[in-house]
Each structure stands twice: as C-alpha cells, then as structure tokens.
N, C-alpha and C positions, 0 to 999 in steps of 0.2 A: 423286423430288420436286424435287431440285435442278435436274435437266435440264429438267423441265417448266416451272419458274419461269423458267429462262434462256430457253427458247423463247418464253414469253409476253412477256418483256421485249423480246426481239428483234423480235417481231411488232408491238409497239405503240410502239417507239422510232422517232422520226423518222430518216430515212435519213442526214441530215447529221450527226446525233449518232453513229450507228453508224460512219460513215466516220471521224469525228474520233477515236473510241475505237480503231478499227483502226489509224490512223496513229500514235497515241500508243504502242500496244503494239509496233508495228513499230520505231519509233525507240528504244524502251526495249530491245528485243531486240538491235538493231544496236549500241547502246552496250555491252551486256553482251558481245557477241561481240568487239568491239574490245578490251575489257578482257582477255578470254581470250587474244587474240592477243598483246597486250603482255606478259602474264604467262607466255606460252608454255604455257598449259594447253590444248594442242591435242588433238583427237580423232584418234587414229591408226588406220590400217588394221588393225593388229594387235588393237586394242581392239574395233573393229567386227566383226572375224571372230569373236571370242569371243561377242559379244552376238548375232550372227546365228545362230550355232550353238545358243546357249542358247534362243532363241525357237522353234527347230525347223526352220530351213533346213538343207538337207543336199545332198550330192553328187547330181547328176543332176536336181535339181529344175528345173521351169519356174516362174518367179516373176515376177509383174507387180508392179512397185514404184511406189507413190504416195509421194512424199517431200516433206518440207519441210526444206530445207537449214538454215535458221536454227534449227530446233528441235533438230537433232542436236548442235549445238555447233560450235565453230570447227574445221573440218576441216583437218588438217595440210597437205594439198595440194589443197584445194578438192574439187570433185566427183569427181576422180580417186581420192581416198581411199576414197570409198564404192564406186565402181564396181570398184576393185581388190579390195576386201573381198568384195563380192557374187560376183565371178567366181571368187575363190579358194574360197569356200564351195560354190558349185554345181558347180564344176569344168568340164572340157571337155565333159562330157555334159549339162550343164545349159543352159537357155536363159533369158536375161534379157530382160524386156520392160518398157517404160515408155510411158505415154501421151504423145503429142506433139500435143495439140490446139492448133489455131492461134488459137482465140478465148479471150480472157481472161475474157469475160463470157458472155452468152447467145448461143447459136448463131443464133437468129433475127435478133438485132441485127447480128451479124457478117455473115451472108449477105446482108442487105439492102444492104450496101455493095458487093456483087458482087465479092468477092475472087477471085483465081485461086489455087488450091492447086497449088503447085509441089513435087513430090516432094523436090527437092534444096534449094530456097531458102526454102520456107515454114517459119518458125521455130516451135518449140514454145513455148507460153505456159504450160506446166505447171511452171515453175520452172527454176532454173539447172542442176540435176542432169539433168533431162529433156533440156534443150537440149544440154548437153555430150554426153550419151549419143547423141543423134541424129546428131552429127557424127563419131562414131568410125568407123574403118574397118570394113567388112563388116556394118554395121548395116543391116537391112532395114526398110522402112517400109510400112505398109499404106496403100493408096491410097483414102483416104476424106476428103471435104472438111471434116468437122467433128470426127470422132472417131478420128483416125489413131493408130496404135500402132507403136512401133519395137521391134525384136527383134534379139538377137545370140545366136548359138548354133546347134546342129545342127537345131533345129526352127523357126528364124527364118522361113524361107520358108513352112513349113506354117501358121504363125500369121497371116502377113500377106497371103498370096496370093489370098484369096477375099473380101476386104473390099470390093473394087472393085465399084461399081454396086449395092451393097446399099441399098435405099431407107430401111431403118432400120438403125442402126449396131450393134445388140446382138443380132442374130439368130444362128442356128446357124452361119453362115459367118463370123462375126466373131471376132477374136482373143479377145474376152471370153468367148464360149461355148466356143471351142476349148480354152482353158486349163483349163476345167473337165473337158472330155472327156479330157484328158491327165493328169487328177488333179494339176493344178498348184496353185500357191499365189498368194495376193495378200498383199503386204507393205504395210501402212499404216504408214509410217515418219514419225512425228511428225504424221500427218494423222488426221482423224476420218472416220467413216462419212458424216456430214453433208457434210464438206468435199470428199471425194475418191473415195468408193467407187463407181466407175462400174459395177462388176459387179452392183450392185443393179438396174440397168436390164435385166439379162438376163431377169428375170421378165416384164417388159412385152412382150418379143418372143417369149416361150416359150408364152404362153397367149392366148386371146381376152380381152385385158385389159379390165376393166369400166369403167375411167376414161379420159376423153379426154386422155391425157397428151401425145399428139402434136398439134401445130398442124395445122389443116385445110389450110393452105397447103403445097404441095409446091414446094420450091425447085429451080431449075436452077443447078448449080454448075460452073464451068469448072475444069478440072484439066490439069496437065502431068505425065506419068508419068516414070519413071526414065530413059527413053530419049528424052525430049523430045517425045513424041506428045501432041497436044491432044485433050481430050475434054470433052463436056458431060454431066453425070450429074444424076439427080434424087435428092433426099434429103428426108426428113422431119426436123423438129426438134422438140424438146420445147416444149410449150405453156407460155409464161411464167406464165400464170395458175395452172397446176397446179404448176409448179416451186416457187413460193413456199410451197406447202402441204406440202412434204417435211419429214419429221421422221425422218431416217435413224438418228440416234443412239439413238432410242427402240427400235430393233430389236436393239440390242446385247444386252440381257438374254436374248432368245430365242436368239441365236447362241451365247451363253455356255452356256446351258442345254443346247443341242443339240450342244455340242462342235464348233462351226463354227470358232471362233477361239481363239487363245492370246494373252494379254496379256504384254507384256514391255517392257524399256527397251533401246534401241539408241543408244549414245552417251549423250545426255541426253534423247532423245526417247521419250515414251510411244508405244508401237507395238503393232500387232496383226498376227499372221500368220493368214491365213484360208485354209481349205480351199475352193477355188473350186467344186468339184463338190458337196460337201456343202452349201455355202451355197445353191446353186440348188435342191437337193433339199428343203432345209428351207423355203425361200421358197415352193416349190410346195405343200408340205404345209400350211403355215399359210395360204396363199392360199385353197386349196380348202376347208379346214376352218373358217377363221375370217374370211376376207376380209382378212387382214393384207397390207399393202403399205407402202411408205415414206410413203404419203399417209394410210394408216390403220393405224399401227403397233400399235394396241391392238385391232384387229379392226374389221370393218365396222360393228358396233354398240357398239364400245368394251368388248366382253365380257372382254377380257384385261387391262383396266386395274385396277390394285390399288386 
C-alpha cells in the first residue's frame, strides 16, 4: 500500500518538485557522510566482508553489483574499500561485474547527440564505484554503446566478449543473460529494483514481448574498441513512453515469495542479493501465466493485486 501511494505521488508530482526533493535528499546525505568522516565512524573493508558473507555471497561467485556509494556510509578508503571486500569474499575463482553505462539519463536522448563510445575513455555514469572499478588493471569491458558492463576475474572475457553488435542489449549473448546461465548473483547494494535492476530487461529479450518497450527508431552508434579500431553498430533503445510506466519495486513480493532474493544490510545500505537464473525463470513463469512484467507487475488484468 505504501509503495503504491509513493508511485502515485511520483507520477503526478511536477518534475521540478521531484528534482528539488532529490537535491535536498542528496545534500542531506552528503552532510551526514561528512559528519561520519569527521567523527571517524568509517565503514571498513572488514565490516563489509562480514555483511557480504551474511547476505549470501561466497567464494567462486560471479556477481553483478549495482551500488549507491552514499547509501553504504562513509567508506574508509572510498570505492577501494568495497572492491577489496568483494574480491576477498568471492576469491580468485569469482568474477566481479559492474554496469558501466555512459548515459546518466535515457539512452535515446544520449544517442541523439551522436556520442562515440570509446572502450578506454568513455566513463561510466553509474556512480563512483562503477567508474573506479572500470579503471582497475585487467578489467574487461563489453563493447556496447549504451549498456556496457565491466568484469574482473576468470570469467571476465566470457561475460563481455559477445555483447558487440547486439541490436538489443539484454539478449542471450549479453552479460546480463550470461550471468544467469552461470548461476551468478546480482547484488543491489543500496539500490532498488526501480532504480537499478537491469536484469529485469532480460525478460523482454527472452520472449516475443507483448509491449512495444523498444523505440521504433534504430540508432547508428560509433564505437572504438580496445585496440583503437573504429566501428559503426546499430542498436535499439527503450521507448521513453513505456519507460515511465515501469513499477519494478512492485515485483519484489513475487521475488521474495519465489526465493529469488535475500534482503540484508551491507554497511548502512539496505541491500538485496538476487539469484540471476531463478529471477529469469520466475519472470518467465509469471509472464506466461499472468502477463506479469515491470510494466504490469500485478498481471495483465491486475489479477494479482491485493
């Protein structure tokens, strides 16, 4: 009920007011973190290791991390604190992945400015942790103009090497589908399904999806690969008209019921650890049985609504 009311308020509140509230929250959080820094109440790697193990991360895991650095608390050594903890928990046999999307907003608006995606130079706009990770030695990056993923570990090349020239970013050759095939995990670290769970899009590329979630326009995108070679590729982007209809957080009760995710706290951040393969299986099941999607989280006819 609370989430429904929140979504209604967001839908009908003027954009300028939403932006003002967002800025106020950001400044409030910044002041809180500064206070933590001054009082030396830092979040350490050792603390994060305990929290990551408690939520269910373990040796050998492949894990795709969506993170909000400010929600974790003041990290002792910045992003390195979290990366060190993650690498310690998954070990040398584990593979760490993070989104490295270049667009802070909609992909259609981004591509209309004709950007060049450069494997080495194009920054991740997915937060400070993601950008720090992108620049680490031996990190591999998938060559996709809008939905690039970085990976480090023994399966890094496997996850990233077939994303190139895929006209939709979440199909069976993408890192998002591959992590499910390898029984990997998705860590939502201080982020929500609404805000960051990209793997929800894997459903759209796994079935003849009944809603026109991709824009009719196919974009040409210029790219420069790891070795400096230039290419032009074609890609679809999500239709902004449908994007505003998403209500991803309303899917959480289904995922909890079907044991898709585990809730926990990492540092100070409310977090979720998701089984990537089970998530897609459950999405397929509910899609075929009830028409459930992120756009119709209570079923095609609202039949699952309480």
